[in-house]
SEBALO-715385 format. One record per residue: residue number from 1; residue in one letter; x, y, z of N, C-alpha, C in turn. Coordinates in Angstrom, 3 decimals. Layout:
NUM / A / X / Y / Z / X / Y / Z / X / Y / Z
...
This chain:
1 / X / -9.034 / 12.238 / 6.228 / -9.680 / 13.219 / 5.372 / -10.456 / 12.546 / 4.244
2 / X / -9.849 / 11.504 / 3.616 / -10.505 / 10.835 / 2.502 / -11.761 / 10.095 / 2.943
3 / X / -11.767 / 9.554 / 4.179 / -12.962 / 8.873 / 4.675 / -14.123 / 9.841 / 4.828
4 / X / -13.820 / 11.053 / 5.295 / -14.865 / 12.059 / 5.455 / -15.406 / 12.476 / 4.090
5 / X / -14.504 / 12.620 / 3.125 / -14.931 / 12.995 / 1.777 / -15.807 / 11.900 / 1.166
6 / X / -15.462 / 10.653 / 1.449 / -16.294 / 9.537 / 0.979 / -17.718 / 9.665 / 1.498
7 / X / -17.853 / 10.010 / 2.776 / -19.177 / 10.164 / 3.380 / -19.972 / 11.266 / 2.681
8 / X / -19.292 / 12.362 / 2.363 / -19.990 / 13.470 / 1.707 / -20.387 / 13.103 / 0.278
9 / X / -19.557 / 12.341 / -0.383 / -19.899 / 11.889 / -1.738 / -21.150 / 11.016 / -1.704
10 / X / -21.212 / 10.116 / -0.722 / -22.390 / 9.259 / -0.591 / -23.637 / 10.082 / -0.272
11 / X / -23.489 / 11.110 / 0.566 / -24.630 / 11.979 / 0.886 / -25.104 / 12.726 / -0.350
12 / X / -24.165 / 13.202 / -1.151 / -24.517 / 13.954 / -2.352 / -25.283 / 13.078 / -3.345
13 / X / -24.918 / 11.814 / -3.415 / -25.602 / 10.903 / -4.343 / -27.099 / 10.803 / -4.044
14 / X / -27.462 / 10.955 / -2.774 / -28.869 / 10.812 / -2.375 / -29.656 / 12.123 / -2.473
15 / X / -28.986 / 13.226 / -2.776 / -29.655 / 14.525 / -2.891 / -30.572 / 14.525 / -4.110
16 / X / -31.802 / 14.996 / -3.921 / -32.770 / 14.947 / -5.022 / -33.488 / 16.278 / -5.256
17 / X / -33.489 / 17.150 / -4.251 / -34.202 / 18.427 / -4.397 / -33.224 / 19.584 / -4.282
18 / X / -33.665 / 20.739 / -4.746 / -32.842 / 21.950 / -4.670 / -32.541 / 22.299 / -3.218
19 / X / -33.540 / 22.131 / -2.354 / -33.349 / 22.445 / -0.937 / -32.302 / 21.533 / -0.308
20 / X / -32.372 / 20.252 / -0.621 / -31.379 / 19.299 / -0.101 / -29.987 / 19.640 / -0.617
21 / X / -29.902 / 20.037 / -1.880 / -28.622 / 20.383 / -2.495 / -27.998 / 21.599 / -1.814
22 / X / -28.791 / 22.629 / -1.586 / -28.276 / 23.843 / -0.945 / -27.802 / 23.552 / 0.477
23 / X / -28.552 / 22.728 / 1.193 / -28.158 / 22.363 / 2.561 / -26.860 / 21.564 / 2.537
24 / X / -26.739 / 20.678 / 1.547 / -25.516 / 19.874 / 1.412 / -24.310 / 20.755 / 1.118
25 / X / -24.471 / 21.691 / 0.180 / -23.367 / 22.579 / -0.207 / -22.859 / 23.362 / 0.999
26 / X / -23.769 / 23.837 / 1.831 / -23.388 / 24.594 / 3.028 / -22.542 / 23.727 / 3.963
27 / X / -22.980 / 22.489 / 4.191 / -22.244 / 21.576 / 5.073 / -20.902 / 21.166 / 4.456
28 / X / -20.893 / 21.010 / 3.132 / -19.650 / 20.631 / 2.441 / -18.579 / 21.695 / 2.644
29 / X / -18.952 / 22.954 / 2.507 / -17.970 / 24.030 / 2.665 / -17.517 / 24.174 / 4.120
30 / X / -18.393 / 23.888 / 5.048 / -17.993 / 23.893 / 6.457 / -16.933 / 22.823 / 6.707
31 / X / -17.160 / 21.640 / 6.136 / -16.192 / 20.552 / 6.286 / -14.862 / 20.907 / 5.623
32 / X / -14.917 / 21.482 / 4.431 / -13.706 / 21.866 / 3.708 / -12.875 / 22.855 / 4.521
33 / X / -13.579 / 23.776 / 5.194 / -12.884 / 24.772 / 6.015 / -12.243 / 24.123 / 7.232
34 / X / -12.976 / 23.227 / 7.880 / -12.455 / 22.542 / 9.074 / -11.254 / 21.668 / 8.735
35 / X / -11.305 / 21.010 / 7.557 / -10.232 / 20.100 / 7.155 / -9.115 / 20.813 / 6.394
36 / X / -9.217 / 22.143 / 6.274 / -8.210 / 22.994 / 5.624 / -7.834 / 22.495 / 4.227
37 / X / -8.848 / 22.294 / 3.388 / -8.584 / 21.977 / 1.990 / -7.961 / 23.181 / 1.299
38 / X / -7.199 / 22.939 / 0.262 / -6.522 / 24.018 / -0.457 / -7.542 / 24.950 / -1.109
39 / X / -7.143 / 26.214 / -1.250 / -8.037 / 27.226 / -1.806 / -8.474 / 26.904 / -3.229
40 / X / -7.562 / 26.339 / -4.037 / -7.922 / 26.042 / -5.423 / -8.988 / 24.953 / -5.497
41 / X / -8.943 / 23.992 / -4.552 / -9.974 / 22.951 / -4.513 / -11.313 / 23.557 / -4.129
42 / X / -11.307 / 24.408 / -3.117 / -12.544 / 25.058 / -2.666 / -13.140 / 25.890 / -3.791
43 / X / -12.282 / 26.618 / -4.518 / -12.773 / 27.462 / -5.609 / -13.338 / 26.605 / -6.750
44 / X / -12.688 / 25.499 / -7.039 / -13.195 / 24.596 / -8.076 / -14.566 / 24.038 / -7.696
45 / X / -14.740 / 23.740 / -6.421 / -16.034 / 23.248 / -5.947 / -17.100 / 24.323 / -6.110
46 / X / -16.739 / 25.571 / -5.785 / -17.703 / 26.675 / -5.950 / -18.130 / 26.806 / -7.414
47 / X / -17.179 / 26.597 / -8.317 / -17.503 / 26.686 / -9.740 / -18.378 / 25.516 / -10.187
48 / X / -18.068 / 24.319 / -9.683 / -18.811 / 23.121 / -10.091 / -20.223 / 23.089 / -9.512
49 / X / -20.394 / 23.688 / -8.353 / -21.687 / 23.581 / -7.654 / -22.772 / 24.481 / -8.252
50 / X / -22.379 / 25.431 / -9.077 / -23.314 / 26.427 / -9.596 / -24.314 / 25.812 / -10.575
51 / X / -25.504 / 26.357 / -10.570 / -26.541 / 25.942 / -11.518 / -27.448 / 27.130 / -11.805
52 / X / -28.110 / 27.086 / -12.930 / -28.982 / 28.178 / -13.349 / -30.353 / 28.047 / -12.689
53 / X / -30.769 / 29.122 / -12.068 / -32.096 / 29.152 / -11.444 / -33.093 / 29.737 / -12.444
54 / X / -34.133 / 28.981 / -12.728 / -35.205 / 29.447 / -13.608 / -36.368 / 29.926 / -12.742
55 / X / -36.579 / 31.234 / -12.713 / -37.610 / 31.806 / -11.844 / -39.019 / 31.369 / -12.226
56 / X / -39.160 / 30.907 / -13.462 / -40.498 / 30.559 / -13.950 / -40.771 / 29.054 / -13.917
57 / X / -39.738 / 28.255 / -13.576 / -39.940 / 26.802 / -13.593 / -39.075 / 26.124 / -12.523
58 / X / -39.737 / 25.596 / -11.513 / -39.021 / 24.852 / -10.476 / -38.418 / 23.569 / -11.040
59 / X / -39.129 / 22.948 / -11.969 / -38.635 / 21.694 / -12.546 / -37.363 / 21.927 / -13.355
60 / X / -37.359 / 23.037 / -14.101 / -36.160 / 23.379 / -14.871 / -34.982 / 23.670 / -13.948
61 / X / -35.248 / 24.365 / -12.851 / -34.199 / 24.649 / -11.850 / -33.660 / 23.353 / -11.264
62 / X / -34.560 / 22.439 / -10.972 / -34.140 / 21.148 / -10.410 / -33.277 / 20.378 / -11.404
63 / X / -33.660 / 20.404 / -12.685 / -32.867 / 19.713 / -13.712 / -31.466 / 20.314 / -13.804
64 / X / -31.382 / 21.632 / -13.733 / -30.074 / 22.301 / -13.765 / -29.249 / 21.933 / -12.531
65 / X / -29.922 / 21.848 / -11.375 / -29.232 / 21.458 / -10.134 / -28.680 / 20.039 / -10.249
66 / X / -29.466 / 19.127 / -10.826 / -29.026 / 17.735 / -10.947 / -27.802 / 17.609 / -11.861
67 / X / -27.737 / 18.462 / -12.899 / -26.555 / 18.458 / -13.769 / -25.326 / 18.956 / -12.995
68 / X / -25.531 / 20.011 / -12.200 / -24.431 / 20.528 / -11.369 / -24.006 / 19.484 / -10.351
69 / X / -24.968 / 18.775 / -9.806 / -24.681 / 17.714 / -8.836 / -23.776 / 16.653 / -9.459
70 / X / -24.088 / 16.240 / -10.702 / -23.279 / 15.219 / -11.371 / -21.862 / 15.715 / -11.621
71 / X / -21.734 / 16.979 / -12.039 / -20.400 / 17.555 / -12.258 / -19.612 / 17.622 / -10.951
72 / X / -20.310 / 17.981 / -9.880 / -19.660 / 18.067 / -8.573 / -19.237 / 16.685 / -8.092
73 / X / -20.068 / 15.677 / -8.307 / -19.716 / 14.305 / -7.930 / -18.458 / 13.843 / -8.651
74 / X / -18.374 / 14.132 / -9.933 / -17.194 / 13.739 / -10.719 / -15.938 / 14.394 / -10.145
75 / X / -16.060 / 15.695 / -9.789 / -14.897 / 16.408 / -9.251 / -14.499 / 15.872 / -7.877
76 / X / -15.474 / 15.639 / -7.013 / -15.172 / 15.111 / -5.670 / -14.545 / 13.728 / -5.772
77 / X / -15.011 / 12.923 / -6.703 / -14.407 / 11.598 / -6.924 / -12.957 / 11.726 / -7.362
78 / X / -12.675 / 12.719 / -8.203 / -11.291 / 12.920 / -8.668 / -10.387 / 13.327 / -7.516
79 / X / -10.914 / 14.157 / -6.588 / -10.139 / 14.544 / -5.394 / -9.838 / 13.307 / -4.560
80 / X / -10.854 / 12.467 / -4.391 / -10.700 / 11.256 / -3.589 / -9.655 / 10.334 / -4.198
81 / X / -9.695 / 10.182 / -5.518 / -8.715 / 9.322 / -6.201 / -7.303 / 9.866 / -6.041
82 / X / -7.178 / 11.202 / -6.133 / -5.860 / 11.831 / -5.977 / -5.334 / 11.637 / -4.561
83 / X / -6.218 / 11.801 / -3.563 / -5.808 / 11.610 / -2.172 / -5.428 / 10.158 / -1.927
84 / X / -6.213 / 9.225 / -2.503 / -5.904 / 7.804 / -2.334 / -4.560 / 7.460 / -2.969
85 / X / -4.313 / 8.041 / -4.147 / -3.044 / 7.770 / -4.832 / -1.867 / 8.276 / -4.009
86 / X / -2.002 / 9.501 / -3.460 / -0.927 / 10.056 / -2.632 / -0.722 / 9.203 / -1.387
87 / X / -1.832 / 8.778 / -0.771 / -1.753 / 7.944 / 0.425 / -1.089 / 6.612 / 0.110
88 / X / -1.459 / 6.011 / -1.029 / -0.878 / 4.725 / -1.420 / 0.618 / 4.851 / -1.683
89 / X / 0.999 / 5.942 / -2.356 / 2.421 / 6.158 / -2.644 / 3.212 / 6.335 / -1.359
90 / X / 2.622 / 7.052 / -0.395 / 3.297 / 7.247 / 0.892 / 3.491 / 5.908 / 1.605
91 / X / 2.435 / 5.091 / 1.642 / 2.531 / 3.797 / 2.319 / 3.530 / 2.892 / 1.610
92 / X / 3.559 / 2.943 / 0.274 / 4.532 / 2.136 / -0.470 / 5.962 / 2.533 / -0.098
93 / X / 6.203 / 3.838 / 0.010 / 7.544 / 4.301 / 0.392 / 7.888 / 3.848 / 1.810
94 / X / 6.894 / 3.941 / 2.717 / 7.123 / 3.505 / 4.082 / 7.359 / 2.004 / 4.151
95 / X / 6.620 / 1.252 / 3.341 / 6.791 / -0.187 / 3.308 / 8.203 / -0.562 / 2.863
96 / X / 8.668 / 0.103 / 1.817 / 10.027 / -0.170 / 1.344 / 11.051 / 0.220 / 2.416
97 / X / 10.801 / 1.326 / 3.101 / 11.710 / 1.742 / 4.181 / 11.717 / 0.716 / 5.308
98 / X / 10.526 / 0.205 / 5.674 / 10.438 / -0.833 / 6.706 / 11.256 / -2.056 / 6.306
99 / X / 11.113 / -2.474 / 5.065 / 11.806 / -3.676 / 4.602 / 13.325 / -3.455 / 4.557
100 / X / 13.730 / -2.290 / 4.123 / 15.172 / -2.013 / 4.059 / 15.781 / -1.878 / 5.452
101 / X / 14.945 / -1.521 / 6.437 / 15.428 / -1.396 / 7.817 / 15.102 / -2.616 / 8.668
102 / X / 14.656 / -3.681 / 8.035 / 14.283 / -4.894 / 8.754 / 15.454 / -5.436 / 9.577
103 / X / 16.648 / -5.235 / 9.071 / 17.838 / -5.696 / 9.791 / 17.916 / -5.072 / 11.185
104 / X / 17.553 / -3.787 / 11.284 / 17.629 / -3.113 / 12.580 / 16.631 / -3.703 / 13.571
105 / X / 15.479 / -4.138 / 13.061 / 14.519 / -4.828 / 13.925 / 15.119 / -6.123 / 14.452
106 / X / 15.716 / -6.902 / 13.560 / 16.315 / -8.172 / 13.976 / 17.430 / -7.935 / 14.997
107 / X / 18.242 / -6.922 / 14.728 / 19.365 / -6.622 / 15.613 / 18.874 / -6.201 / 16.994
108 / X / 17.867 / -5.295 / 17.026 / 17.353 / -4.813 / 18.311 / 16.607 / -5.917 / 19.054
109 / X / 15.855 / -6.728 / 18.316 / 15.035 / -7.770 / 18.935 / 15.882 / -8.919 / 19.469
110 / X / 16.881 / -9.285 / 18.709 / 17.631 / -10.501 / 19.060 / 18.918 / -10.230 / 19.832
111 / X / 19.559 / -9.105 / 19.576 / 20.878 / -8.880 / 20.144 / 20.896 / -7.884 / 21.300
112 / X / 19.907 / -6.979 / 21.335 / 19.882 / -6.028 / 22.455 / 19.540 / -6.778 / 23.744
113 / X / 20.286 / -6.507 / 24.789 / 20.084 / -7.220 / 26.051 / 18.844 / -6.697 / 26.778
114 / X / 17.882 / -7.586 / 27.108 / 16.682 / -7.134 / 27.816 / 17.017 / -6.632 / 29.220
115 / X / 16.151 / -5.782 / 29.741 / 16.289 / -5.337 / 31.122 / 16.237 / -6.552 / 32.053
116 / X / 16.977 / -6.504 / 33.153 / 17.040 / -7.641 / 34.063 / 15.690 / -7.965 / 34.686
117 / X / 14.758 / -6.984 / 34.646 / 13.414 / -7.231 / 35.186 / 12.476 / -7.883 / 34.171
118 / X / 12.929 / -7.972 / 32.923 / 12.091 / -8.562 / 31.875 / 12.056 / -10.076 / 31.997
119 / X / 10.939 / -10.664 / 31.591 / 10.842 / -12.129 / 31.587 / 11.585 / -12.722 / 30.399
120 / X / 11.784 / -11.912 / 29.344 / 12.593 / -12.359 / 28.212 / 14.060 / -12.373 / 28.616
121 / X / 14.772 / -13.349 / 28.142 / 16.203 / -13.440 / 28.437 / 16.993 / -13.440 / 27.144
122 / X / 18.242 / -13.038 / 27.247 / 19.118 / -13.039 / 26.076 / 19.227 / -14.442 / 25.496
123 / X / 19.293 / -15.436 / 26.360 / 19.422 / -16.819 / 25.901 / 18.220 / -17.241 / 25.074
124 / X / 17.016 / -16.874 / 25.537 / 15.810 / -17.241 / 24.789 / 15.743 / -16.530 / 23.440
125 / X / 16.078 / -15.250 / 23.426 / 16.016 / -14.479 / 22.191 / 17.006 / -15.004 / 21.152
126 / X / 18.170 / -15.434 / 21.612 / 19.183 / -15.910 / 20.679 / 18.839 / -17.271 / 20.082
127 / X / 17.807 / -17.894 / 20.628 / 17.338 / -19.150 / 20.039 / 16.553 / -18.916 / 18.752
128 / X / 16.118 / -17.671 / 18.568 / 15.363 / -17.347 / 17.355 / 16.333 / -17.234 / 16.191
129 / X / 16.177 / -18.093 / 15.237 / 17.063 / -18.145 / 14.076 / 16.220 / -18.143 / 12.800
130 / X / 16.771 / -17.575 / 11.745 / 16.129 / -17.681 / 10.425 / 16.806 / -18.838 / 9.698
131 / X / 16.122 / -19.970 / 9.696 / 16.669 / -21.170 / 9.071 / 16.117 / -21.407 / 7.674
132 / X / 14.894 / -20.879 / 7.426 / 14.281 / -21.097 / 6.112 / 13.324 / -19.947 / 5.786
133 / X / 12.673 / -20.063 / 4.635 / 11.790 / -18.994 / 4.165 / 10.568 / -18.803 / 5.067
134 / X / 10.126 / -19.878 / 5.722 / 8.960 / -19.770 / 6.596 / 9.285 / -18.951 / 7.846
135 / X / 10.492 / -19.099 / 8.353 / 10.929 / -18.269 / 9.484 / 10.975 / -16.803 / 9.081
136 / X / 11.545 / -16.552 / 7.907 / 11.672 / -15.180 / 7.407 / 10.296 / -14.569 / 7.160
137 / X / 9.419 / -15.339 / 6.548 / 8.062 / -14.861 / 6.262 / 7.339 / -14.475 / 7.550
138 / X / 7.482 / -15.300 / 8.589 / 6.809 / -15.037 / 9.866 / 7.271 / -13.715 / 10.472
139 / X / 8.560 / -13.462 / 10.460 / 9.098 / -12.230 / 11.039 / 8.738 / -11.011 / 10.195
140 / X / 8.807 / -11.145 / 8.871 / 8.435 / -10.038 / 7.996 / 6.972 / -9.651 / 8.192
141 / X / 6.120 / -10.647 / 8.300 / 4.693 / -10.405 / 8.485 / 4.444 / -9.630 / 9.784
142 / X / 5.143 / -10.011 / 10.847 / 4.975 / -9.346 / 12.140 / 5.390 / -7.881 / 12.072
143 / X / 6.423 / -7.586 / 11.286 / 6.914 / -6.215 / 11.164 / 5.971 / -5.370 / 10.306
144 / X / 5.426 / -5.960 / 9.256 / 4.615 / -5.231 / 8.278 / 3.186 / -5.007 / 8.755
145 / X / 2.658 / -5.933 / 9.555 / 1.240 / -5.896 / 9.938 / 0.810 / -4.564 / 10.572
146 / X / 1.599 / -3.940 / 11.461 / 1.161 / -2.649 / 12.030 / 1.028 / -1.542 / 10.988
147 / X / 1.882 / -1.567 / 9.959 / 1.820 / -0.555 / 8.905 / 0.679 / -0.842 / 7.937
148 / X / 0.459 / -2.113 / 7.646 / -0.566 / -2.533 / 6.680 / -1.448 / -3.600 / 7.325
149 / X / -2.485 / -3.190 / 8.061 / -3.323 / -4.148 / 8.789 / -4.022 / -5.169 / 7.900
150 / X / -4.176 / -4.860 / 6.592 / -4.855 / -5.811 / 5.711 / -3.889 / -6.795 / 5.059
151 / X / -2.642 / -6.823 / 5.535 / -1.680 / -7.796 / 5.016 / -2.126 / -9.212 / 5.386
152 / X / -2.000 / -10.129 / 4.446 / -2.378 / -11.533 / 4.665 / -1.243 / -12.438 / 4.216
153 / X / -1.168 / -13.593 / 4.860 / -0.120 / -14.557 / 4.525 / -0.651 / -15.658 / 3.615
154 / X / 0.234 / -16.118 / 2.731 / -0.040 / -17.256 / 1.851 / -1.408 / -17.134 / 1.172
155 / X / -1.479 / -16.143 / 0.284 / -2.717 / -15.859 / -0.443 / -2.671 / -16.543 / -1.809
156 / X / -3.712 / -17.291 / -2.117 / -3.811 / -17.966 / -3.408 / -4.484 / -17.060 / -4.430
157 / X / -3.904 / -16.995 / -5.629 / -4.476 / -16.227 / -6.734 / -4.402 / -17.056 / -8.014
158 / X / -5.302 / -16.746 / -8.922 / -5.309 / -17.398 / -10.220 / -4.402 / -16.603 / -11.166
159 / X / -3.338 / -17.215 / -11.652 / -2.399 / -16.532 / -12.535 / -2.834 / -16.574 / -13.992
160 / X / -3.892 / -17.326 / -14.278 / -4.326 / -17.500 / -15.656 / -3.922 / -18.841 / -16.217
161 / X / -2.857 / -19.404 / -15.658 / -2.395 / -20.738 / -16.087 / -2.353 / -21.692 / -14.898
162 / X / -2.829 / -21.236 / -13.768 / -2.826 / -22.067 / -12.559 / -2.888 / -21.197 / -11.326
163 / X / -2.835 / -21.832 / -10.176 / -2.901 / -21.115 / -8.909 / -1.496 / -20.811 / -8.398
164 / X / -1.282 / -19.569 / -7.962 / 0.001 / -19.193 / -7.368 / -0.263 / -18.693 / -5.952
165 / X / 0.677 / -18.942 / -5.075 / 0.536 / -18.546 / -3.675 / 1.636 / -17.554 / -3.314
166 / X / 1.232 / -16.360 / -2.889 / 2.203 / -15.353 / -2.472 / 2.419 / -15.452 / -0.967
167 / X / 3.628 / -15.155 / -0.526 / 3.960 / -15.245 / 0.899 / 3.143 / -14.239 / 1.713
168 / X / 3.192 / -12.972 / 1.299 / 2.446 / -11.904 / 1.981 / 1.821 / -11.021 / 0.909
169 / X / 0.533 / -10.735 / 1.062 / -0.141 / -9.847 / 0.114 / -0.846 / -8.744 / 0.878
170 / X / -0.646 / -7.509 / 0.417 / -1.320 / -6.350 / 0.999 / -2.407 / -5.941 / 0.013
171 / X / -3.637 / -6.244 / 0.350 / -4.742 / -6.118 / -0.586 / -4.971 / -4.675 / -1.019
172 / X / -4.954 / -3.738 / -0.077 / -5.271 / -2.348 / -0.394 / -4.234 / -1.710 / -1.316
173 / X / -3.019 / -2.228 / -1.332 / -1.949 / -1.680 / -2.165 / -1.666 / -2.546 / -3.385
174 / X / -2.364 / -3.678 / -3.489 / -2.097 / -4.662 / -4.548 / -0.594 / -4.947 / -4.620
175 / X / -0.051 / -5.278 / -3.456 / 1.390 / -5.473 / -3.303 / 1.676 / -6.850 / -2.723
176 / X / 2.708 / -7.474 / -3.259 / 3.131 / -8.800 / -2.789 / 4.551 / -8.706 / -2.238
177 / X / 4.775 / -9.412 / -1.134 / 6.122 / -9.525 / -0.565 / 6.491 / -11.000 / -0.550
178 / X / 7.566 / -11.315 / -1.215 / 8.018 / -12.704 / -1.312 / 9.317 / -12.870 / -0.528
179 / X / 9.334 / -13.841 / 0.370 / 10.517 / -14.104 / 1.198 / 11.366 / -15.190 / 0.546
180 / X / 12.658 / -14.920 / 0.428 / 13.594 / -15.898 / -0.118 / 14.731 / -16.100 / 0.877
181 / X / 15.050 / -17.341 / 1.142 / 16.149 / -17.666 / 2.055 / 17.037 / -18.699 / 1.373
182 / X / 18.282 / -18.332 / 1.108 / 19.157 / -19.244 / 0.385 / 19.606 / -20.404 / 1.276
183 / X / 19.832 / -21.537 / 0.636 / 20.304 / -22.757 / 1.316 / 21.581 / -23.230 / 0.640
184 / X / 22.188 / -24.229 / 1.218 / 23.430 / -24.752 / 0.636 / 23.182 / -25.322 / -0.757
185 / X / 21.939 / -25.754 / -1.007 / 21.603 / -26.329 / -2.315 / 21.206 / -25.257 / -3.342
186 / X / 21.122 / -24.008 / -2.901 / 20.703 / -22.922 / -3.796 / 21.906 / -22.369 / -4.543
187 / X / 21.731 / -22.144 / -5.847 / 22.764 / -21.435 / -6.598 / 22.151 / -20.192 / -7.217
188 / X / 22.981 / -19.314 / -7.720 / 22.515 / -18.022 / -8.217 / 21.557 / -18.184 / -9.394
189 / X / 21.823 / -19.146 / -10.256 / 20.964 / -19.374 / -11.419 / 19.561 / -19.782 / -10.967
190 / X / 19.475 / -20.671 / -9.994 / 18.176 / -21.130 / -9.496 / 17.405 / -19.992 / -8.837
191 / X / 18.091 / -19.181 / -8.025 / 17.448 / -18.056 / -7.355 / 16.910 / -17.052 / -8.382
192 / X / 17.711 / -16.760 / -9.398 / 17.301 / -15.826 / -10.440 / 16.077 / -16.339 / -11.190
193 / X / 16.069 / -17.622 / -11.507 / 14.937 / -18.219 / -12.234 / 13.658 / -18.190 / -11.385
194 / X / 13.787 / -18.414 / -10.078 / 12.620 / -18.359 / -9.186 / 12.014 / -16.956 / -9.180
195 / X / 12.873 / -15.950 / -9.079 / 12.406 / -14.566 / -9.049 / 11.736 / -14.204 / -10.375
196 / X / 12.356 / -14.584 / -11.482 / 11.792 / -14.279 / -12.799 / 10.427 / -14.942 / -12.988
197 / X / 10.290 / -16.177 / -12.524 / 9.008 / -16.889 / -12.635 / 7.946 / -16.218 / -11.776
198 / X / 8.319 / -15.785 / -10.567 / 7.367 / -15.108 / -9.685 / 6.885 / -13.795 / -10.296
199 / X / 7.795 / -13.063 / -10.919 / 7.430 / -11.791 / -11.551 / 6.381 / -12.017 / -12.636
200 / X / 6.553 / -13.074 / -13.407 / 5.615 / -13.372 / -14.496 / 4.249 / -13.773 / -13.953
201 / X / 4.235 / -14.615 / -12.910 / 2.982 / -15.223 / -12.449 / 2.187 / -14.350 / -11.481
202 / X / 2.864 / -13.533 / -10.669 / 2.143 / -12.732 / -9.689 / 1.443 / -11.558 / -10.363
203 / X / 0.173 / -11.359 / -9.986 / -0.589 / -10.219 / -10.477 / -0.626 / -9.164 / -9.374
204 / X / 0.234 / -8.166 / -9.485 / 0.316 / -7.118 / -8.465 / 0.962 / -5.886 / -9.077
205 / X / 0.685 / -4.738 / -8.467 / 1.320 / -3.501 / -8.935 / 2.764 / -3.406 / -8.449
206 / X / 2.993 / -3.894 / -7.220 / 4.338 / -3.888 / -6.639 / 4.665 / -5.293 / -6.137
207 / X / 5.895 / -5.717 / -6.394 / 6.373 / -6.998 / -5.870 / 7.723 / -6.764 / -5.204
208 / X / 7.770 / -7.032 / -3.898 / 9.020 / -6.940 / -3.140 / 9.574 / -8.344 / -2.925
209 / X / 10.845 / -8.527 / -3.222 / 11.532 / -9.782 / -2.903 / 12.527 / -9.483 / -1.784
210 / X / 12.257 / -10.076 / -0.616 / 13.202 / -9.919 / 0.488 / 14.031 / -11.193 / 0.553
211 / X / 15.336 / -11.052 / 0.291 / 16.221 / -12.206 / 0.210 / 17.166 / -12.217 / 1.393
212 / X / 17.026 / -13.241 / 2.235 / 18.008 / -13.455 / 3.295 / 19.042 / -14.425 / 2.736
213 / X / 20.128 / -13.858 / 2.277 / 21.164 / -14.656 / 1.607 / 22.150 / -15.184 / 2.645
214 / X / 21.689 / -16.139 / 3.428 / 22.515 / -16.652 / 4.523 / 23.734 / -17.409 / 4.012
215 / X / 23.634 / -17.942 / 2.787 / 24.768 / -18.671 / 2.198 / 25.660 / -17.765 / 1.356
216 / X / 25.255 / -16.498 / 1.199 / 26.033 / -15.488 / 0.480 / 26.385 / -15.942 / -0.939
217 / X / 25.342 / -16.402 / -1.657 / 25.563 / -16.830 / -3.044 / 25.552 / -15.634 / -4.000
218 / X / 25.004 / -14.503 / -3.546 / 24.997 / -13.288 / -4.367 / 26.299 / -12.544 / -4.112
219 / X / 27.171 / -12.558 / -5.078 / 28.503 / -11.971 / -4.892 / 28.510 / -10.468 / -5.149
220 / X / 27.629 / -10.012 / -6.045 / 27.566 / -8.582 / -6.351 / 26.137 / -8.107 / -6.089
221 / X / 25.890 / -7.668 / -4.870 / 24.531 / -7.258 / -4.477 / 24.032 / -6.107 / -5.334
222 / X / 24.889 / -5.137 / -5.590 / 24.468 / -3.954 / -6.348 / 24.005 / -4.345 / -7.753
223 / X / 24.773 / -5.165 / -8.423 / 24.422 / -5.589 / -9.784 / 23.135 / -6.402 / -9.787
224 / X / 22.968 / -7.264 / -8.781 / 21.770 / -8.103 / -8.697 / 20.525 / -7.238 / -8.481
225 / X / 20.606 / -6.272 / -7.571 / 19.475 / -5.391 / -7.296 / 19.168 / -4.500 / -8.506
226 / X / 20.209 / -3.965 / -9.127 / 20.028 / -3.092 / -10.283 / 19.333 / -3.823 / -11.427
227 / X / 19.648 / -5.089 / -11.595 / 19.059 / -5.888 / -12.674 / 17.546 / -6.011 / -12.525
228 / X / 17.073 / -6.094 / -11.265 / 15.649 / -6.339 / -11.032 / 14.867 / -5.099 / -10.586
229 / X / 15.518 / -4.117 / -10.015 / 14.805 / -2.965 / -9.452 / 14.337 / -2.006 / -10.542
230 / X / 13.297 / -2.432 / -11.246 / 12.701 / -1.624 / -12.302 / 11.308 / -2.161 / -12.607
231 / X / 10.716 / -1.635 / -13.651 / 9.357 / -2.042 / -14.010 / 9.392 / -3.180 / -15.023
232 / X / 8.622 / -4.238 / -14.721 / 8.470 / -5.359 / -15.636 / 6.986 / -5.516 / -15.963
233 / X / 6.629 / -5.281 / -17.220 / 5.246 / -5.508 / -17.652 / 4.245 / -4.777 / -16.749
234 / X / 4.571 / -3.545 / -16.376 / 3.669 / -2.742 / -15.549 / 3.756 / -3.028 / -14.067
235 / X / 4.652 / -3.917 / -13.648 / 4.817 / -4.252 / -12.235 / 6.125 / -3.640 / -11.736
236 / X / 6.044 / -2.933 / -10.609 / 7.247 / -2.361 / -10.015 / 7.909 / -3.411 / -9.122
237 / X / 9.158 / -3.698 / -9.398 / 9.886 / -4.749 / -8.681 / 10.957 / -4.121 / -7.790
238 / X / 11.055 / -4.634 / -6.562 / 12.104 / -4.196 / -5.644 / 12.752 / -5.426 / -5.008
239 / X / 14.069 / -5.471 / -5.071 / 14.856 / -6.539 / -4.450 / 15.578 / -5.961 / -3.242
240 / X / 15.445 / -6.617 / -2.108 / 16.154 / -6.199 / -0.891 / 16.918 / -7.408 / -0.387
241 / X / 18.214 / -7.253 / -0.190 / 19.077 / -8.367 / 0.167 / 19.689 / -8.141 / 1.543
242 / X / 19.598 / -9.142 / 2.395 / 20.257 / -9.130 / 3.697 / 21.228 / -10.299 / 3.751
243 / X / 22.495 / -9.971 / 3.956 / 23.520 / -11.007 / 4.071 / 24.168 / -10.916 / 5.457
244 / X / 24.327 / -12.053 / 6.137 / 24.999 / -12.011 / 7.455 / 26.467 / -11.664 / 7.311
245 / X / 26.978 / -11.033 / 8.333 / 28.408 / -10.704 / 8.343 / 29.131 / -11.740 / 9.210
246 / X / 30.043 / -12.439 / 8.601 / 30.817 / -13.442 / 9.337 / 32.132 / -12.836 / 9.797
247 / X / 32.309 / -12.790 / 11.095 / 33.524 / -12.176 / 11.666 / 34.476 / -13.270 / 12.133
């Protein structure tokens, strides 16, 4: 819907005569009806599109039309921004849901037994292990890419004091996903300091930290997530922790 509205906004920008404007308005309302826009939006457009017709001066009528055109452009842009914001919020929620359910992907991909007719075998799948952050980043990227096609890996940005590289960046959402995988040499203080430094240096609206705590150095997951899952300097932070279960 927003792409179609963008096209109409661009068409309106090129309108220069009263005749072109009237033809545009007719097509705009046809599109609004087909796309089932809300009645209040349609009524607001009807109010914005109006202009005073001067029977004695075509030039004066045209000037009035151009003022109405500018008001209508401002309103259509506001609709587009609202739709984009709603769309972005929806994708952000879906992204967080994907990340929180990443474990189910790993479980289904690695542990579910393939059909006997498949060329994939259980033995081959079980060879896939998350040994470090690069392994985790690769799998996260594969899961996220269908939801966010503009996701890119290892993106360099200028932090203002130097260059920083994010693991995964989704350009359209201004969102960064950072993969963390604990090692035997990792302690809680070091992990916390890394996250705090990343929050300061990354320029993004949302920053997700996906932590595969294979060494289980985080003893209180709830407290750790609660400490970080909030807004820092205008950036929304989300911590997601996956710990293996040792039986």
